[in-house]
Each structure stands twice: as structure tokens, then as C-alpha cells.
N, C-alpha and C positions, 0 to 999 in steps of 0.2 A: 597370549591367546593367539597372536600370530604363527607362533613356532609351532604349536599342537596343532594349529588349519595347516601349516604347510606340511608338516609330516604326514597327517591324513591323507592329504591331496597326492604328496610321492607314494605313498602305500597304495591306495588307488590306482594311480597310472601305472604303479611295478605289477599289480596284479592283475589288470586289463592287458597288458605288453606281453607278459611270460602266457596269460589264456588266450592270446590271435595268436601269439607264434606256435604255441604246440598244437594250436586248432589245424592253422595253416601245415604241418610237420604231419598232422596225422594223415587230413586230406589228401597231400598230395604225395606221401611219400611210403605210408602204412607201414610205418619202421615196427622194431620189435620192442617188448617191452622194456629191455634194459636201454635200448638208444634212445627212448623214450624218457625215462628216466634221467638219463645221462643229460640229455637235452634242457628238460626240465630244470635241473640244477646247473648246469652252465648259465642258461639265460637269468635265473634269480641271482647267480653271485654276478654275472655281469650287470646286471639291474641295478643291485647296490652300490656296484662300485661306481658306476656312473652317476646314479643319482648324489653320492657323495660328493664326486668330484665336482659334477656340477654345483652344488650348493656351496661347496668350500669356494669355488670361483666366483660365483656370485655374490656370497659374503665379502670377500677381498675385493672384486671390483666397486661394492658400492661404501663401505667401511674405510678403506685405505688408498685403493686407487682413483678413485672418484669418476671412474670410466662413462664415456657418454652413451648413451641407446646404441650408438654404432656398432660403437666396441662391443657393446652386452651382447649382442644380435652376432657379431662375428664370432665371439668367442663360444656362443652356443649354438653357431652353426658347425665351427671348428670341433669343437668337443661332440657333436654328432656324427660328423663323419669321420673322426677318428675311432670313436666306438665302432662303427661299421667296417673300419678296416682289420681291427685289433679281434673283431666277432669271426670274418671270415678268415682271416689267419689262423685263430686258432680251432674253428671247426674244419679247416682242411687238415691240421694236424690231427685233430680227433677220427680223421677217415670218414666225414659225411661227406667231404668232395674227393673222391676218389681219384683223381687224374691231376697229374701235375698240369696239364694243359689249360685245367677250368679254374685255377686260382689265378693266373696272373691274369686272363680276362675277367674273372670278376673283379679281381683289385683295380683293375683302368676303369671296368664300367663305376665302380664305387667311386674312386678318386673325382671320375669326370662327375657323378651326380653330387657330389660334394660340394665342387666347385658350383656349380649352380645354385645349390642349396646358398652356400656362403654369398652367391652372389643377391640372390633371391633375400635374403635376408637383410642385407644390408640395405638392399631397395625398399623393405618396408618399412624398415629403423628410420631411412632418410624422410620417407613419406610422414611417419610418427613424428622426428623430432621438428620437421617443416611445420608440421601442425601447432606442437608445444610450444615453438619459438613465437609463433604466431600469437595462441593464446597469452601466452606469457606477455609479450609487449603489451596485447589488449588490457593486460589485466595491469602491466606498470602505468599507462595512460589513466584509467581510471583512478588508481592510487595518486595518480599525481591531479585529478581534478578535471581531466578530460572524458567528462559523463555521456558526452555525444558519439564515444566511440563504438563501433560495432564490427562484429567478425564475420567474417566470410569464407564459408568452408563447405565442398561441396563432400557429399555422400552421407551414409548413416551411421557411420561407427559412436563408440562413446567419444571420442574428441570432439564430433560435432555436436553431440548432447550436450558437453561440458559446453563447447562455443554458444549453445543457444542460451546457456544459464548463466553465463557469463554477461552475455547482452542482455538478459532479462534483468540481472543486477544493476547493470549499470543504466537500464531505462527506470529502476525505482530509483536508485542514487537521484539520477536526474530529473524525478518528479519530484524527490524530495527535496534536493536544491532549490527548484522551483518553488516548492511550496514554502520554504523557508525564507528565499527573496520576498517572497509576498508576504510574508508575516511582519518579517522589517518594515516593509512598505507599511502594511497596516498601522506598525507599532508607531511607524515616525508620522502617520496621517494623525494616529490618535492623540499623541504629544501636541500636534500642532492644533488640531480642534480643543481638545480641552485648555488648552493652555489660551486658546482665544476665548473660550465660552466661558473660563473662568474668571478670564480681565476682565470682561467687558463687565458683570454685576459686580465685581470687587470694585471696581472702579467707580461705580455707580455708588454702591453703599458708602464707599470714602468720601464722596462729592456730599452726598445726602448728611452722614453722619457729621461733616464737619459743619454743612450750613445748621444743622440742628444746635451743635455744642455752639458755634458762636453765635446763635442767636439772630441769624439775620431771615429765618424763615417766621412768617407771622402764624400767630395762632391756626388761621382759617386753613394754611395750608400743610400745618405738622400732620394731619390727618393724610391727606394723600401721599405724603413723605412716608407715612408708617405702610401704608398698603402699598406701597410701590414696593418698598424694602422687604416687607413681606411675599409678596408676589416673587421677586428674586429669589428669596430664602427658599420656597418651595420649589423653584426652578432647579437651584442649586443641588437641592435634595433630591430631587427627581433623576438629576444626573448622576450623581453619587451613587445612587440604590442601582441603575442601571449597570454603572460599572461593577460595583459588587455583584450582582447579579451574571452579568456577563464574565466575570472570573470565577464563579464557581462554574458556568457551566462549561468553560473551557478547561477548567481543570476537572472535571468528571464529576466535581463534590455536589452537584444539586440532587438536595433530598428532597424527595416528594411525599407528601403525608397525606395518601390517599384515602379515600372513602367515597362511597356511592352519593354521587350528588346528580341532580336534573342540570343539565348543559342549560335549556330554557330557564332555569332561577337564574344563572351565572348571566346569561345574555340580557335578560330582564334589569338585573342589579346592575350592570355595567350605563345600559341605556339611561336608566333613572338616574344615577350619580352623573352622567356627562348631560346629562339635557339642558341643565345652565351655561356651561361652556359653549354648547352647539348652539342656544339660544341667542347667545354674545356675539358667536359668530355670522345670526342667519342662516343658520342651516338647519333643515329639519332631519329628526333622528327619530326612524320609525322601527319597528319591533313585528315579527312574523316569525314565533315561534311553535314548531310540530310540535302538538302537545305528546303525540305518540312516542317519541324519541326515549328511550330509555334511559335510568339513571346509569351513569357511569363510574368507574373507580378512578378518581382523578382527583390531583390536589386542587382544591377550590379557588385558593387565594393564588396560586400562580396561574392559573387557567383564567381568573379572572384579570389578571395583570397582561395577560397575552391579547387577549379580547380587548381590553382599555388600550392598550398600544395600539391596536390596529384602529378602533374608532377614533383615537386622538390623531393618528396618523390622517386618517380622511377627512376629519375636521379642518386639520391646518392644510389640505389641500382641495379643499371644495369652497369656490364662489359663495359669498352671501347671495339666498335663494336658492340655493341647491339643495339637494336630498341625501342621505344616506338610510340604505336599508340594513337592519341587521335580520340575519333570517338561521334559524335552525331547523333542519331537515334530516330525518334517518333515511337511510339507504341500506343496501343489501349487507354491506358490511361495516359501515361506520356511520357516524353522526357527525353532519356536517356542518358547521358554524360559518358562515359568509355574511364579510362585509362591503355592502356595493356603494360607491359614491357616484354622482355625475358631474366629477371635476373635471377637469383639463385630460386627466388621462396619464400613461407614462410611454415615450418613443420606445421603441422594439431595440432600438441600439444599447438600451440601459436597463432594459424590463429586465433581465437576467441577473444584474447587479445589484437589485433595490434587498435582496437578504444578506448583503456581504456586510463585514462588521464596519463599523466607522464611514459609511457610504452615506453620503448627507443625500436626502430627500430633494434637495431644491434641485440638484442637478437632473432629478425625472419629473418634478412635478414643483409649479410654482408654489410656493410658500410665504403667507402673508406675513408681513414684518413684525415679530416679535411673538408670533404664535408660536415657536416649537423650542425646543431646548438644544436642538441643532448640532448635538454630536452624533446623529447616524447610528445609533445602539437598538434603538426600539427594535425594529423587524428583524434584528439580527436576535433579537431576546425572544423574541413570539417563538422566532424557529428553532431556538434551543428549548424553550420549554415544550412545546409540542413535541419535536423529536424525543424530549425526553418521556413523553407518555406514549413513546410507539405511536405517535400519528405522524401527518405530513403536511406541509403549508404550500401554497400554489398560488399565482397569480395572475390575472389575465386583464388585458388591458387594451384600448382604444384610443389612441388621440384625441382630443375634444370631445370624446364619449364619455369616459369614466372608467374608473377600473374596480375590479373584483378579486377580492381575498377571501382564500376560503382555506379554513383550518379542518381536518380531518382526524376524527379521534376513532380508534376499531373500536366494536362493538366488543 
């Protein structure tokens, strides 16, 4: 394909050169038809020979000699100057140049012009090769891991555009490296968090099972031990469910079973299911649902879990005597589900981190002892579920006043 393209380009260049030469000859000298035909034939033969010699020289310099760009530029300029000299000599012999005085003068001027052409060709080639070396050095640095490498070139040619592309590539690789480091950090935190959160209930299980099996627990305390074990089992089950859900979200394998559902019903069901937990924590749980909000095509179980995670998070971080309000409101383009509490709030320096995976909420707000699962996955799962529905999540908080978590689902 390249050979065909090169041949067509050469043919176009030859046609244009012959046309320009004949046009100038007609305009400047008004020759006879015979002279015009001879000149046209000569220009075609000379042009074909020049392109053939140049093509062979280029191929040899590429495939066998391995010449630099400067050497190729020198060869190209030299061939062009030599062709000019040959053309002047032949034309003089064909009597297009009639005097013996004109030929040496034309040869002198052409040699002078050829030297300048060679010089400027080398100058341009030097500029190109310097830029190529700069870009190549940057690429080698990027390949070695120096993703902060940047190229500074002046001008607006193709090499400057190439340098900009290399800079963009380096920036993307640098961002990918940072993301990989962040994922590694999150994995390490996950390992530490899960190891701790699994070790604690397992140790409790072992102690209680050993106590029951050794018969050291009196019958009145057996029920209390069993309730404690069941509570820890529920906690571990939620933690494993969170891990499985998060793995599906990260893998893009979260499959939604959408059907038209009223968001108000989901919020009301969550509030009813968590009233006992809220009452045990001494927190009032209120619902204010806009009846005009239309049904949405959502996965009811997933969305119920997202809302429940927000409510559970609010209960865990609201002091006894506090209040949690669940609201559903219809907007111009979405339906908003809001979970508002009057707890301690979240400080501004950690507010942007609450949606991060494995981020522990107790760094943002006080958590009552034993109230939460502790893995820091709940809010990340909320974001993953909502974004899978094409929605968004946001949080506003003022330390000492409380926090407002909002889910927005498109109409």
C-alpha cells in the first residue's frame, strides 16, 4: 500500500513540475511548437530519471546504509542541485541557451544556489533530528517509569504535536500509576480491616462455644450467649454480603433487575424495618415522602439496600435523643432521596473521603462502640448501586449540626 501511495505521489509531483515548466516556458519565451514539444519530452525524461534515482537512493539509505536524517537531507539537496546542473548543460547543448557566455554564468549561479540549498537542508534536518532526539529521550524515560517527564518544544509543526501527544501519554500513565498505588493502598487497608473485623467475632465465638461446651455457663446465661452469637453471625453475614456486593460493583458485574417501583414505598419499607434498631439507639426515625414522585425503573432490592446503608450509617453516628429524617422529593429531572441526621457532622477535611472504599466512618464521625460493622464499605456500596442506576450521590455536613446524604435518581 505504501508503494502504491508513493508511486501516485511521485506521478502527481512529476505532472505538476512539467506543467509549471512548460507554462513558464510559454509565457517567457513564446517558443515554436517544435521547441515546446522537445522541452516537454525532455522534462518528462529528466523528471522520471530524477525520481528513479532519488527513490533508489532513499531506499538504499534506509535499508542498507542506515543513514541519519541529516545525511538523507544532504543527499536530497545534492541530487536536486545535480539535476539542475545537468538540465542547464543539456538545455545549452540543445540550443535553448544560445550563447557560450550564458552557460558558465548559469552554472555558477546554480552551484551557488545548490550550496545554499544543501546548507539549509542540513539546517532543517538538524532541527528535526534534535527534536526527534528530545522526544526519543523522553519516551525512553517514560518506558523506564519516569512518568513525570514532560517535553518542551517551540513551534507548531508535527513534531511539536507529537511531543504534546507524548506528554499526554505520560500524564495518563502517571495518573494510572497513582490509581494503581491507591488501589494497592486500599487493598492493604481492606486486608487489615477485614482481618481485624473477622478476628474479633471469631475470637468471641470461640470463647462462647468453649464456655458452652465445657458447661461453665449456667442455664440462665445460655440464652444471652446464644443471642450474642446470633448478633455476631448477622454482623459477619452483612460484612460478607458487602464484600460480595463491592466485588460485583468493581467487576462491572452488578446486574440490576429493573421494574417500575415507587421510591416512596422503598423508603417507607426501610424505615419500618429499621425502627426497632433506631429505637434501641434512642434515635427518632421520621419519613416525609412526596406522593407525586412517579415510579422509576429500578432494582428494588438494590435500592432498598442503598437506602438502608444510609439509614444505618446515620443511626450509628447519631447520639441518643437525636433525629433522622428520610425524605423523598420530586425534582425537575430526578427524584431525590434524602437521609438527614442531627449528629456530630463530618469535618471538611474528610468529607470528600466518605465515599471511598474501606474508609472507616469513625474517622469522620463518632461511632458508638459495637454499633457498626467497621469495614467501611457501606457508603461505597451506596455509591456503586446508585451510579449503576444512572444516578448520583452527594453529602453535605456541618460539624456539630449534622449531615445530609442525598441520592438522586433520574426520571
